[in-house]
C-alpha positions in Angstrom: 35.9 27.0 -6.7 34.8 23.4 -6.8 34.5 23.2 -3.0 32.4 26.4 -3.0 30.1 25.1 -5.7 29.8 21.8 -3.8 28.9 23.5 -0.6 26.3 25.7 -2.4 24.7 22.8 -4.2 24.6 20.8 -0.9 23.0 23.8 0.9 20.4 24.2 -1.9 19.6 20.5 -1.7 19.2 20.7 2.1 16.9 23.7 1.8 14.8 22.0 -0.9 14.5 18.8 1.2 13.5 20.9 4.3 10.9 22.8 2.2 9.3 19.5 1.1 9.3 18.2 4.7 7.5 21.4 5.9 5.0 21.1 3.0 4.3 17.5 4.0 4.1 18.1 7.7 2.1 21.4 7.8 -1.3 19.9 7.0 -0.8 17.4 9.8 0.2 20.2 12.3 -2.8 22.3 11.3 -5.1 20.0 13.4 -3.3 21.2 16.6 -4.7 24.8 16.7 -8.1 23.6 15.5 -8.4 21.3 18.6 -8.3 24.4 20.8 -11.1 26.3 19.2 -14.1 27.5 21.3 -16.6 26.9 18.5 -18.7 23.8 18.3 -17.5 23.1 14.8 -14.1 22.7 13.0 -12.8 26.0 11.8 -9.5 27.4 10.7 -8.1 29.7 12.0 -9.5 28.7 15.4 -11.6 31.1 17.5 -10.5 31.6 21.1 -8.6 29.0 23.2 -10.1 26.1 25.2 -9.1 22.7 26.5 -12.8 21.7 26.4 -12.4 19.2 23.5 -9.6 17.4 25.2 -11.7 17.2 28.3 -14.6 15.8 26.2 -12.3 13.2 24.7 -11.2 11.8 28.0 -14.7 12.0 29.5 -16.7 10.3 26.7 -16.5 6.5 26.9 -16.6 6.0 23.1 -13.5 8.1 22.6 -11.3 7.1 25.5 -12.5 3.5 25.0 -11.4 3.6 21.4 -8.0 4.9 22.4 -7.6 2.0 24.9 -8.7 -0.5 22.2 -6.1 1.0 19.7 -3.4 0.7 22.3 -4.2 -2.9 23.2 -4.5 -3.9 19.5 -1.3 -2.1 18.5 0.8 -3.7 21.3 -0.6 -7.2 20.5 0.0 -6.6 16.8 3.5 -5.5 17.4 4.3 -8.6 19.5 2.7 -11.1 17.1 4.0 -9.5 13.9 7.5 -9.1 15.3 7.7 -12.7 16.5 6.4 -14.1 13.2 8.3 -11.6 11.0 11.6 -12.4 12.7 11.0 -16.1 12.3 10.1 -15.6 8.6 13.2 -13.4 8.0 15.4 -16.1 9.5 13.8 -18.7 7.4 14.2 -16.6 4.2 17.8 -16.1 5.0 18.4 -19.9 4.7 16.8 -20.1 1.3 18.8 -19.9 -2.0 18.9 -16.2 -3.2 16.5 -16.5 -6.1 13.9 -18.5 -4.1 14.3 -16.2 -1.2 13.5 -13.2 -3.3 10.4 -14.8 -4.7 9.1 -15.8 -1.2 10.0 -12.4 0.2 7.8 -10.7 -2.4 4.9 -12.9 -1.2 5.4 -11.7 2.4 5.6 -8.0 1.4 2.5 -8.2 -0.8 0.2 -6.5 1.8 2.5 -3.5 1.5 2.1 -3.4 -2.3 -1.6 -4.3 -2.6 -4.0 -1.4 -1.9 -5.3 -1.7 1.7 -9.0 -1.7 0.6 -8.3 -4.9 -1.4 -6.7 -6.6 1.7 -9.6 -5.4 3.8 -12.2 -6.9 1.4 -10.3 -10.1 1.1 -10.0 -10.6 4.9 -13.6 -9.7 5.7 -15.3 -12.9 4.5 -13.0 -15.5 6.1 -12.9 -13.4 9.3 -16.7 -13.2 9.3 -17.0 -17.0 8.9 -14.5 -17.5 11.7 -16.4 -15.1 14.1 -13.4 -12.7 14.2 -15.3 -9.6 13.0 -16.0 -7.0 15.7 -13.4 -8.6 18.0 -9.9 -7.6 19.3 -8.3 -10.9 18.1 -9.8 -10.2 14.6 -8.2 -6.7 14.6 -4.9 -8.0 15.8 -4.7 -10.7 13.1 -5.8 -8.3 10.4 -3.3 -5.7 11.4 -0.6 -8.3 11.7 -1.1 -9.1 8.0 -0.4 -5.3 7.3 2.5 -5.0 9.8 4.4 -8.2 8.9 6.1 -6.8 5.8 7.7 -4.0 7.8 9.2 -6.5 10.3 10.4 -8.9 7.5 12.1 -6.1 5.6 13.8 -4.6 8.7 15.0 -7.9 10.1 16.1 -9.2 6.7 18.2 -6.0 6.1 20.1 -6.6 9.4 20.4 -10.3 8.7 22.3 -9.6 5.5 25.1 -8.1 7.6 25.2 -11.1 9.9 28.6 -12.9 9.7 27.7 -16.6 9.9 31.2 -17.4 11.1 30.4 -15.7 14.4 27.5 -18.1 15.0 29.6 -21.1 13.8 32.3 -20.0 16.3 29.8 -20.0 19.1 28.6 -23.5 18.1 32.2 -24.8 17.9 32.8 -23.5 21.4 30.0 -25.7 22.8 26.9 -23.4 22.6 23.7 -25.2 21.8 21.6 -23.8 18.8 19.3 -22.1 21.2 22.1 -20.5 23.2 23.9 -19.4 20.0 20.7 -17.8 18.8 20.0 -16.0 22.1 23.6 -14.9 22.9 24.9 -14.1 19.3 22.2 -13.9 16.6 19.5 -12.1 18.6 21.8 -9.2 19.8 23.0 -8.6 16.2 19.3 -8.6 14.9 18.1 -6.3 17.8 18.2 -3.0 15.7 16.1 -4.7 12.9 13.7 -6.2 15.5 13.3 -2.9 17.3 12.5 -1.1 14.0 10.0 -3.8 13.2 8.3 -3.4 16.6 8.0 0.4 16.1 6.7 0.2 12.5 4.2 -2.6 13.4 2.9 -0.6 16.4 2.4 2.6 14.3 0.9 0.7 11.4 -1.7 -0.8 13.7 -2.3 2.4 15.8 -2.9 4.6 12.7 -4.7 2.1 10.4 -8.4 2.8 9.5 -9.3 1.0 6.2 -9.0 -2.6 7.4 -10.3 -1.6 10.9 -13.5 -0.2 9.3 -14.2 -3.7 7.9 -13.2 -5.7 11.0 -14.1 -3.4 13.9 -17.5 -3.4 15.6 -19.3 -2.2 18.7 -17.1 -4.2 21.1 -13.8 -3.4 19.2 -13.6 0.2 17.8 -10.1 1.7 17.3 -9.4 5.4 17.6 -9.1 5.9 13.8 -12.5 4.3 13.2 -14.0 6.4 16.0 -12.5 9.5 14.3 -14.0 8.4 11.0 -17.4 8.1 12.6 -16.9 11.5 14.3 -16.1 13.2 11.0 -19.1 11.7 9.4 -21.7 12.3 12.1 -20.4 15.0 14.5 -17.8 17.2 12.7 -16.9 18.6 16.1 -13.3 19.8 17.2 -13.1 16.6 19.3 -11.9 14.9 16.1 -9.1 17.4 15.9 -8.2 16.8 19.6 -8.1 13.0 18.8 -5.9 13.7 15.7 -3.5 15.6 17.9 -3.3 12.8 20.5 -2.8 10.3 17.7 0.1 12.5 16.4 1.6 12.8 19.9 1.6 9.0 20.4 3.3 8.4 17.0 5.9 11.1 17.7 6.6 9.6 21.2 7.0 6.1 19.8 9.4 7.3 17.1 11.4 9.4 19.6 11.8 6.4 21.9 12.9 4.3 18.9 15.5 7.0 17.9 16.8 7.0 21.5 17.1 3.2 21.6 18.8 3.1 18.2 21.4 5.8 19.4 22.2 3.6 22.5 
């Protein structure tokens, strides 16, 4: 009787969780059929079927150019934030527990503070430094947002690190650099990989900070989509949304495959 009740409650919980997931995902998936409509405006349900809006996306320089900018910025952001975040996590791991918690909170602040506040705070110093409307500016701004994800993921794995393994490598003659490369780094690899993925997606999908920092020479895809919604309202925005969704899904799938290995 108890086993039957347990299985039933587990099945109900699974069904409830699945229903919530469907509810959350459906609005996102709704853009896919819209992107194939034959009308010149966004309508649901779509009318007819055409690949015209995808062709438009890849033929118009402002759209394909913004996709390229997003890709470059996301890759550079992932590289910079992962390097800095891993170093920060290693440094935090050496601090006393209470101090470490206080400093960790400082580094995860961009995750807690509303993005619009971060964007407004970054704009003035970036403008003075000539970083507005530039790819380096976007990379630095997105690194601020992506850093918490790297610090949290690497710190989580670091807590499981047995220091005795590193000490053993050192006692067997390994230099600090060799011990880090051969022992610490492979153990931290899952956290670092997760950090790379989250940093990439954070940058690739981000619009609020990019609206402040982007410009004519550095427009990301989400900013171009924002402009498209405001001025065009054509199904090309739905096509761009679909492509953005595909990129995010591909990155997450690759991460899942790497984690399984």
